[in-house]
C-alpha positions as CSV (number, residue, x, y, z in Angstrom):
1,M,0.2,61.9,30.2
2,K,2.0,61.0,27.0
3,Q,0.9,64.4,25.5
4,F,2.4,66.3,28.4
5,E,5.6,64.3,28.1
6,F,5.8,65.1,24.4
7,K,5.3,68.8,25.0
8,R,8.0,68.8,27.7
9,I,10.5,67.2,25.4
10,F,9.5,69.4,22.5
11,Y,10.0,72.6,24.5
12,A,13.3,71.3,25.9
13,L,14.6,70.6,22.3
14,L,13.3,74.0,21.2
15,M,15.2,75.8,24.1
16,S,18.4,73.8,23.2
17,L,18.1,74.9,19.6
18,F,17.7,78.5,20.6
19,L,20.8,78.2,22.9
20,V,22.9,76.6,20.1
21,I,21.8,79.4,17.7
22,G,22.6,82.0,20.3
23,F,26.0,80.6,21.0
24,Q,26.7,80.4,17.3
25,N,25.6,84.0,16.8
26,A,27.8,85.1,19.7
27,A,30.8,83.2,18.3
28,F,30.2,84.6,14.9
29,A,29.9,88.1,16.3
30,E,33.2,87.6,18.2
31,D,34.9,86.2,15.1
32,E,33.6,89.1,13.0
33,S,34.8,91.6,15.6
34,R,38.3,90.0,15.6
35,L,38.3,90.1,11.8
36,D,37.4,93.8,11.7
37,A,40.3,94.5,14.1
38,Y,42.8,92.6,12.0
39,N,41.6,94.4,8.9
40,K,42.0,97.7,10.6
41,L,45.6,96.8,11.4
42,R,46.2,95.6,7.9
43,K,44.9,98.8,6.4
44,V,47.0,101.0,8.7
45,I,50.2,99.0,7.8
46,G,49.3,99.3,4.1
47,T,48.7,103.0,4.4
48,V,52.1,103.6,6.1
49,E,53.9,101.4,3.6
50,K,52.4,103.4,0.7
51,Y,52.4,107.0,1.9
52,Y,55.0,107.4,4.7
53,V,57.7,110.0,3.7
54,D,60.6,107.5,4.1
55,E,60.4,104.1,2.3
56,L,60.0,101.3,4.8
57,S,59.9,97.5,4.2
58,L,56.9,95.6,5.4
59,N,59.2,93.8,8.0
60,E,60.4,97.2,9.4
61,I,56.8,98.4,9.7
62,V,55.7,95.3,11.5
63,D,58.6,95.4,13.9
64,K,57.8,99.0,14.7
65,A,54.1,98.1,15.2
66,I,55.1,95.3,17.6
67,D,57.5,97.5,19.5
68,G,54.8,100.2,19.9
69,L,52.2,97.6,21.0
70,L,54.4,96.2,23.8
71,S,55.7,99.5,25.0
72,N,52.2,100.8,25.4
73,L,51.1,97.9,27.6
74,D,53.3,98.8,30.6
75,A,56.8,100.0,31.4
76,H,58.3,96.5,31.5
77,S,56.8,94.7,28.5
78,A,59.0,95.1,25.4
79,Y,59.9,93.7,21.9
80,L,63.4,92.3,22.0
81,D,65.1,92.3,18.6
82,E,68.2,90.2,18.1
83,K,70.6,92.6,19.8
84,K,68.3,93.3,22.8
85,F,67.6,89.6,23.2
86,E,71.3,88.8,23.3
87,D,72.0,91.6,25.7
88,L,69.4,90.3,28.1
89,K,71.0,86.8,28.1
90,I,74.4,88.4,28.9
91,Q,73.0,90.4,31.8
92,T,71.3,87.5,33.5
93,D,74.7,85.7,33.4
94,G,76.1,88.4,35.7
95,Q,78.4,90.2,33.2
96,F,77.7,93.0,30.7
97,G,79.1,96.2,29.4
98,G,78.1,99.7,30.3
99,I,78.1,102.0,33.4
100,G,76.4,99.7,35.9
101,I,73.0,101.2,36.7
102,T,69.5,99.6,36.7
103,I,66.7,101.8,35.4
104,G,62.9,101.8,35.3
105,L,60.0,104.1,34.6
106,R,58.4,105.9,37.6
107,D,55.6,108.3,36.8
108,N,56.7,108.1,33.1
109,A,60.1,109.4,34.0
110,L,63.3,107.4,33.3
111,T,64.5,106.8,36.8
112,I,67.6,105.1,38.3
113,I,66.4,102.2,40.5
114,A,69.9,101.6,41.8
115,P,73.6,101.9,40.8
116,I,75.3,98.6,41.0
117,E,78.0,98.7,43.7
118,G,81.5,99.3,42.5
119,T,80.6,100.2,38.9
120,P,81.3,103.4,37.1
121,G,77.8,104.7,37.7
122,D,78.2,104.0,41.4
123,K,81.6,105.6,41.6
124,A,80.4,108.7,39.7
125,G,77.8,109.4,42.4
126,L,74.6,108.4,40.7
127,K,71.8,107.7,43.2
128,S,68.6,105.7,43.5
129,G,65.7,108.0,42.5
130,D,67.7,110.2,40.1
131,I,65.8,111.0,37.0
132,I,67.7,110.7,33.7
133,L,66.8,113.8,31.7
134,K,69.2,113.4,28.8
135,I,71.7,110.7,27.6
136,N,74.5,112.6,25.8
137,E,72.5,115.3,24.0
138,E,69.3,113.2,23.5
139,S,66.2,113.8,25.7
140,T,64.8,110.7,27.4
141,L,61.2,111.9,27.2
142,N,59.1,109.1,25.7
143,M,62.3,107.0,25.4
144,S,61.8,103.3,26.2
145,I,63.8,101.5,28.9
146,D,65.5,99.3,26.3
147,D,66.4,102.2,24.1
148,A,67.9,104.0,27.1
149,V,69.9,101.0,28.1
150,N,71.3,100.6,24.5
151,R,72.4,104.3,24.5
152,M,74.2,104.0,27.8
153,R,76.0,100.8,26.9
154,G,79.1,100.9,24.6
155,K,82.7,99.9,24.3
156,P,84.9,100.1,27.5
157,N,86.8,103.3,28.0
158,T,84.3,105.4,26.0
159,K,82.3,108.2,27.7
160,V,78.6,108.8,28.1
161,Q,77.1,111.9,29.6
162,L,74.0,111.8,31.7
163,T,71.9,114.9,32.7
164,I,70.3,114.1,36.0
165,V,67.4,115.7,37.9
166,R,67.8,115.0,41.6
167,K,65.4,115.8,44.5
168,N,66.5,118.9,46.5
169,E,68.9,120.0,43.8
170,S,68.0,123.4,42.2
171,K,69.3,122.6,38.7
172,P,70.2,119.5,36.7
173,L,73.4,117.7,37.4
174,I,75.8,116.5,34.6
175,F,77.8,113.3,34.9
176,D,80.5,112.3,32.5
177,I,81.0,108.6,33.0
178,V,83.5,106.2,31.4
179,R,82.1,102.9,30.4
180,D,83.6,99.7,31.6
181,N,83.1,95.9,31.4
182,I,80.6,95.3,34.3
183,K,81.2,92.2,36.3
184,V,78.7,92.0,39.1
185,E,80.0,90.5,42.4
186,S,76.5,89.8,43.6
187,V,77.4,88.5,47.1
188,Y,80.0,89.0,49.8
189,A,80.0,88.7,53.6
190,K,82.1,90.3,56.4
191,G,82.3,89.9,60.1
192,I,81.4,92.9,62.2
193,E,84.2,94.0,64.5
194,E,84.0,92.9,68.2
195,S,81.0,90.7,67.6
196,N,79.9,87.4,66.0
197,Y,77.5,89.3,63.8
198,V,77.8,88.9,60.0
199,Y,77.2,91.6,57.4
200,L,75.8,89.9,54.3
201,R,75.6,92.1,51.1
202,V,73.6,91.0,48.1
203,T,73.9,93.5,45.3
204,S,71.7,91.8,42.7
205,F,69.9,88.5,42.0
206,D,71.8,86.7,39.3
207,K,71.8,82.9,38.8
208,N,74.3,82.2,41.5
209,V,73.0,84.2,44.5
210,S,71.7,81.5,46.9
211,K,74.7,79.3,46.3
212,R,77.1,82.1,46.9
213,V,75.3,83.2,50.1
214,E,75.6,79.7,51.6
215,E,79.3,79.6,50.7
216,E,80.0,83.0,52.3
217,L,78.1,82.2,55.5
218,K,79.9,78.8,55.9
219,K,83.1,80.7,56.3
220,F,82.0,81.8,59.8
221,K,82.3,79.3,62.7
222,T,79.9,81.2,65.0
223,I,77.0,83.5,63.8
224,D,75.0,85.3,66.5
225,G,73.1,87.4,64.0
226,I,73.0,88.5,60.3
227,V,72.5,91.9,58.7
228,L,71.3,91.2,55.2
229,D,71.9,94.3,53.1
230,L,69.5,94.6,50.1
231,R,69.9,98.4,49.7
232,N,70.2,99.5,46.1
233,N,69.6,95.9,44.9
234,P,67.5,96.2,41.8
235,G,66.4,92.6,41.7
236,G,66.9,89.9,39.2
237,L,65.8,86.2,39.0
238,L,62.7,85.1,41.0
239,N,64.0,81.6,41.7
240,Q,67.0,83.1,43.5
241,A,64.8,85.4,45.6
242,V,62.8,82.3,46.6
243,E,65.9,80.3,47.4
244,L,67.5,83.0,49.4
245,S,64.4,83.5,51.5
246,D,64.3,79.7,52.0
247,L,67.6,79.9,53.8
248,F,65.9,81.8,56.6
249,I,62.2,80.9,56.5
250,K,61.4,77.4,57.7
251,K,57.7,77.2,56.7
252,G,55.0,79.2,55.1
253,I,54.5,81.1,51.8
254,I,57.4,83.1,50.4
255,V,55.6,84.7,47.5
256,S,52.8,84.1,45.1
257,Q,52.1,85.3,41.6
258,K,48.7,85.8,40.0
259,G,47.8,86.4,36.4
260,R,45.0,85.8,33.8
261,I,46.3,82.3,32.9
262,K,45.7,79.7,35.7
263,D,49.1,78.1,34.9
264,E,50.8,81.3,36.0
265,N,49.1,81.4,39.4
266,I,51.9,79.9,41.5
267,V,52.5,79.8,45.2
268,Y,56.2,79.4,46.3
269,N,56.5,77.9,49.8
270,A,59.4,77.4,52.1
271,S,61.0,73.9,51.6
272,N,62.0,73.3,55.3
273,R,65.6,73.2,54.1
274,T,66.5,76.1,56.3
275,P,70.0,76.2,57.8
276,Y,69.5,79.7,59.4
277,A,65.9,79.3,60.6
278,T,66.6,80.7,64.1
279,T,69.5,83.0,63.5
280,P,68.5,86.6,64.4
281,L,68.1,88.5,61.1
282,V,67.8,92.2,60.2
283,V,67.3,93.3,56.6
284,L,68.4,96.7,55.3
285,V,66.3,98.2,52.4
286,N,65.9,101.5,50.7
287,N,64.1,103.0,47.7
288,G,66.7,101.3,45.4
289,S,65.6,97.9,46.6
290,A,63.3,96.5,43.9
291,S,61.6,93.4,42.5
292,A,63.4,90.3,43.9
293,S,64.8,92.3,46.8
294,E,61.2,93.3,47.7
295,I,60.1,89.7,47.6
296,V,62.8,88.7,50.1
297,A,62.2,91.6,52.4
298,G,58.4,91.2,52.2
299,A,58.6,87.4,52.9
300,I,60.8,87.9,55.9
301,Q,58.5,90.7,57.2
302,D,55.2,88.8,56.7
303,N,56.5,85.6,58.1
304,K,57.8,87.6,61.2
305,R,61.2,86.1,60.6
306,G,63.3,89.3,60.9
307,V,63.2,93.0,61.2
308,L,63.3,95.4,58.2
309,V,65.3,98.6,58.7
310,G,65.8,101.6,56.4
311,E,63.5,103.2,53.8
312,G,60.5,102.2,51.7
313,T,61.3,100.1,48.7
314,F,60.9,100.9,45.0
315,G,57.6,99.1,44.2
316,K,58.3,96.8,41.2
317,G,56.0,93.8,41.7
318,S,55.1,92.6,38.3
319,V,56.2,89.3,36.6
320,Q,57.8,89.3,33.2
321,V,58.5,86.3,31.1
322,I,60.6,86.0,27.9
323,L,58.6,84.5,25.1
324,P,60.7,83.8,22.0
325,T,58.9,84.5,18.7
326,E,61.8,83.4,16.6
327,K,65.3,82.0,17.4
328,K,66.8,85.4,17.6
329,E,63.8,87.5,18.8
330,A,61.5,87.5,21.7
331,L,58.8,89.3,23.7
332,R,59.2,90.4,27.3
333,L,55.7,90.3,28.5
334,T,54.1,91.1,31.9
335,I,51.9,88.1,32.7
336,A,51.3,88.4,36.5
337,R,51.9,90.3,39.7
338,Y,53.7,89.3,42.8
339,Y,51.9,89.1,46.1
340,L,53.5,88.8,49.5
341,P,52.4,86.1,52.0
342,S,49.9,88.4,53.6
343,G,48.3,88.9,50.2
344,R,49.5,92.5,49.8
345,T,51.0,93.6,46.5
346,I,54.4,95.2,45.9
347,Q,53.5,96.9,42.6
348,A,53.7,100.7,42.9
349,V,53.6,100.4,46.7
350,G,56.8,98.7,47.8
351,V,57.6,97.4,51.3
352,T,57.6,99.7,54.3
353,P,60.4,98.8,56.8
354,D,59.5,98.0,60.5
355,I,62.0,100.7,61.6
356,E,62.4,103.7,59.2
357,V,65.8,105.2,59.3
358,A,67.0,107.8,56.8
359,P,70.6,107.4,55.4
360,G,73.4,109.3,57.0
361,I,76.2,109.2,59.5
362,V,75.7,108.5,63.2
363,P,75.8,111.9,64.8
364,D,78.5,112.7,67.4
365,E,76.6,113.8,70.5
366,N,79.6,116.0,71.6
367,S,79.8,117.9,68.4
368,G,77.6,120.6,66.9
369,F,77.6,119.0,63.5
370,S,74.3,118.0,61.9
371,I,74.0,114.9,59.7
372,K,74.2,117.1,56.6
373,E,77.5,118.6,57.7
374,A,78.7,115.1,58.7
375,D,78.0,114.0,55.2
376,L,80.2,116.8,53.9
377,Q,83.0,115.7,56.3
378,K,82.6,112.1,55.0
379,H,83.0,113.3,51.4
380,L,86.2,115.2,52.3
381,E,87.6,112.2,54.1
382,G,86.8,110.0,51.1
383,E,88.7,112.4,48.8
384,L,91.7,112.4,51.1
385,A,91.6,108.6,51.3
386,K,91.9,108.4,47.5
387,V,95.1,110.4,47.6
388,E,96.6,108.4,50.4
389,S,95.3,104.9,49.4
390,S,98.6,103.8,48.1
391,K,100.3,104.5,51.5
392,D,97.6,102.8,53.6
393,K,98.1,99.1,53.4
394,K,95.8,98.5,56.4
395,A,92.8,99.6,54.3
396,K,93.2,96.3,52.3
397,D,93.1,94.2,55.4
398,A,89.9,96.0,56.6
399,K,88.0,94.5,53.7
400,N,87.6,91.3,55.7
401,S,85.6,92.9,58.4
402,I,83.3,95.9,59.1
403,T,85.1,98.2,61.6
404,H,83.4,100.2,64.4
405,Q,84.3,103.4,62.5
406,Q,82.7,102.1,59.3
407,V,79.5,101.3,61.3
408,L,79.4,104.9,62.5
409,Q,79.5,106.1,58.9
410,D,76.3,104.3,58.2
411,I,73.4,105.0,60.5
412,Q,71.1,102.4,58.9
413,L,73.7,99.7,59.5
414,K,74.2,101.0,63.1
415,S,70.5,100.7,63.6
416,A,70.4,97.1,62.3
417,I,73.2,96.1,64.6
418,D,71.4,97.7,67.5
419,V,68.3,95.5,66.6
420,L,70.5,92.4,66.7
421,K,71.7,93.4,70.2
422,I,68.1,93.5,71.3
423,F,67.5,90.0,69.9
424,K,70.4,88.8,72.1
425,V,68.9,90.4,75.2
426,L,65.5,88.8,74.5
């Protein structure tokens, strides 16, 4: 019996020894592999430093290596040098210089996600989905998002020229745009004429959105329904998307994010602090609605809290964090992806509205005009309005409410109001 016990212990110790040796060999092999990789990088940097046609300092080479590494991971990861890091801080504060558009990469093409309402880019006629072919005389092929942004920004009252490829246009379009100081008014609300409905516009998700929405809605004594307009809203801060959703969703998941690191696997739930939990709600979206806008729209749709009207959204559902490497430099790194309450992803897919409505003007049943012809009429009326704006004082007063005529100029908004009327009947 003792001999059997001795053999059992001996074999157990022997197996333990083999396992330890195996783990050590695996760890050694992994360390050796990492060392080989580092040596490879060191040799490449040394070769560039020694033989490249232009003399570069070691710091310059390392910066370029880091920039190339991050830009090759995905469209949103990037190396932020001192200037880019400072520009990012300014933008999230809600004020920055430039032409007022948000851009991204779609199918490796530099694409306008959305022009920001009221900015030079918006006034010039840039549209969501436009592909930027050239900035001034420089091609955007293989240009990073940050480099494109830096080229479009500049001193106020200076010009930048964009060459645009637009769907259904036979040749590129050229836009000469005058830069301006961009101050984003992220939130405003208007009553809708002859009703107790409220039109709530959110143009971007800066740090004050949820607070501003509450302030705007409190101005109305009676609210029978809300149209939340997220069209051409390129997104912004995640916490503001969660807080805005929380105003309408009483319980349940708003959004979750999942990545490789467990600490980044976070579920954001409604807090039950919901002042508008039962107010009929319709959300307007289009292909310029991205990121935080898609989180809000998807949360409302999955929680069956409201109805989505418009077009499919952009499909930007990845999570980036800013990781400072030094006091003045940082990395913007994709660490996770967003998932809607149902578990579906936003990335490259977007959110499909419950009621799909293409943009345009409500057609007049008594006229022979098609929507396309009506769009032309709207454009001519807009040009005439510019000439006569100084004479028309009533136009200023109309800013406080959405008129019946304005509703007829926007078929998606008209559809949203029709949905609210159905809520009332039910």
